[in-house]
N, C-alpha and C positions, 0 to 999 in steps of 0.2 A: 521467572524463567528467562534466561539470557544466553546468548551464544554468539560466537563469531559466525559471520554469514558468508555464504557462497553467492549471494545475490550480487550482481555486478554493480549495482548503483548504491550499495550501502556497505557498511563494515561490520555491523553487529545487529542482533535482534534483541528486543526486550519485550516481554509479554506480561504486563501487569494484569491482563485478563486472558483467558483462553475460551475458545468455543465460538460458534457462529451458526447460521443457518442459511439456506439457499434463498436468494431473492430475485435472481435474474439468470440469464443464460450463461453468463461468465462463471457462474458457480457450479455448473454441471459436473466438471471434472476437477473439483477443488483440491489443490495440493495439500492444503492444511487439514482437510478431512482425512485424506489418505494417510498423512503423516501422523495425525492424532490416533488413528486406529492402530498404527504400528507402535506408537509410544505406549498406548494402553496395553497392548499385548506384551510389551517389554516390562510392564509393571510401573511405569512412570506415575507418580502419585497424582499429578495434575490432570491426568486423563482417565482416572478411574470412575468418574461420574459423568453421566450424560445430562446433568442438569435436571430441572424440574420437568417431568414428563407432561405436565399440564400445559407448559408454555414453550417447550422446546420444539422447534420445527425440524425439518429434514436437515441433518448435519450433526453437530456435537454441541452439547449444552454449554451455555455461557457460564463461566465461573470467574469470580474475582480472586486475585491473589495479592492481598495486602503485604504479604511477606516479601514480595518481589519489588515493592516500591523503592526500597533502599539500594537496589543493585547499582543504578547509575552513579550514585553518590560514592560508591566504592571504586569506581573506575577513575584512576588518577590521570591517565593520558586521554586527550580528546578523542572522541569517536563519533562517527556518523552512525546513527542508530535508527533502525526501522522499528517503529513502535507497533506492537501487536501484529506480528507476522502470522500469528495463529488465532486471530480474533479480529473484532472490529470495535474500536473504542467508542464509536457512536451508535452501537447497537442499543435498542430500546431497553434491554435488560441490564445495561450498565448505568447505574444511577448517576445523576448529574453531580452529586457530591463526590463520587468516586472519580469521575472524569476530572473534576477540579483538583483532586489530590494528585492525579497523574501530571496535570499541568503545573502544579506547584513543584513537583520534583524536577520537571524540565526547566522551570525558571530558576531553581536553586543550583542547577548544574550547567551554567552557560558555556562551559568548555566543550560540551557536546553539541552536536547538531542532530535534531530529532525530525524524522520523517514519519508523518502520520497519514495513513491512507484509509479511506472509507468508501463503501458503496451506499451508505445511508446518508446521502447528502441533505435530505430534507431535515433530518434531526440535527445534522451539523449546522445548517443555516439557522435553525430555531434556537439552539443553545449557544451559538458562537458569541452573541452579545453578552452572555452571562459568564464568559471565561476571560481570563487575562492572558493575552497572547505575547509571550516573550519572543525576542528577536531570533532565537535559535530553534524555533518550531516552524517546520515547513508543513503545509497542509495540502493533501491531494485527494482526488476522487478517481475511482476506477470506472472506465467507460469502455465496454467491449463492442458496442454496436450503436447505431444511430438512435434507437429507441431509448437510450440512456443518456442522451446529451443534456437532458435537464439537470443532471448532476453537476455539469460544468457551470451552468447558470447559477446554481445554488452556491457553488464555490467562489464565484467571481468576486463577491463583496466580503468574503471572510477576511478579517484583518490579520492574516498571516504574512510574515516577511517574504515567504516564497509560497506561491500557489502552483500546484502541478497536477497533471493529468496522467494517469497510467492507462494506456490503451493496450491492456494485456489481460487475458488473451484477446487479441484483435480478431473478431469473428466476422467482420464485414467492413465495407468502406465507411469512412466518417467524413463524407463530402460536405456536410453542413456544420462541421465543428468550427466554432469560433475560438481563437486563442487570445482574444482580448482580455487583458489582465491575468494572463496565464504565463508563468515564468519558465516552465519546464514541461516537456512532453516525453514520456517514456512509451515506447512501442515494443510489443513482443508477441510472438506466436505461442500457442498452447503446447504444453508438453505432457507426457504421460500416456497411459493406455487410452486409446480412443481419441487422441489429440486431433482437433479439427484443423484443417489446413488454412494457411494464411496466404493471401495473394500479394506478391511483391509490389504490384501497382498500388495497393492500398497503402503500403509503407512509403513508397516514393512520394505519393501525394501528400502524406503527412509530413515528410521531411521538407518538401517544398513549402508547405503552409507554415511550418515552423520558421523557415528562413525568412519568409515574407513578414512574419509577425515578430521577428527578433526574439523568438522563443527557443531556448536551448533544446536540442533534440538528442535523445538517447535511444539507440536501438539495442534492445537487450538480447534477443534471440529469435531464430526462425522456429525453434521448437521441434517437436517430433516425439519419438518414443521416450527420449530423455531430454532434459533441458538443453544439452549441448549437441544433440544429434544433428541439427541443421547448421550449427555454427552461428556466428554473429556478423559475418561480413555482409554488407549491403553495397552493391556496386564496387566491390573490390577493397573495401576498407571498413573499419569499425567506426561507429558514431557514438562517442562517449561525452557529449557536451553536458555541462552542469550549469545550473542557473547562476547568473551574475552575482547574486547575493551570497553565493556559496562560499563557506569557509572550509569546504570539504577537501580531504586528501584522497578522495576516491578517484577523481579525474586523472 
């Protein structure tokens, strides 16, 4: 599954797996779960199974899609690609050998830049030494509140060319966040029905911390009923910084 993306910090999405389950507060209003239900109702083949009911948690079952592995090879022009916008590549139900196959595709298509994002940082840290990390792979973790800052510590020593943190949806202050060895920080508010509010002071603090750490800062949205409901302006301007290692055309 692949598509052009409306996400401000990428250009396309590629889903060699689909499905996930809830592991922390940031998952409560999961956009992927909502979209998966819609796609299932529309008859999309990839969303007609809920996975193994013995192992699936709240959410939608993890499924592998080997037929999607060749998609980036068919893209001739360079793209910035968000990997698994509808899943988590480091989910426990994605076998290591399949993760390796995804990494092989990324290594074989150096014209593209791949952005991989996970909430399962402990598994990332565990298997990172067993993977070959090409220069065009950026690795990130999602951190919505201070009780998840351990994910950043797990990321810090992963041998990716770019390491990034996605503080979205930001549900509280991240006063103890260290950006040591972190190249990029994305911040955003929650969107959708029941979106939880974001405090502008939380965002300003992270912008300042990014500047002090020489970490690129990207403010994605304030959020609200829809992703664009609150706009993207922070103190009168947009903040679309990209990491220095970036070969991206997004900025």
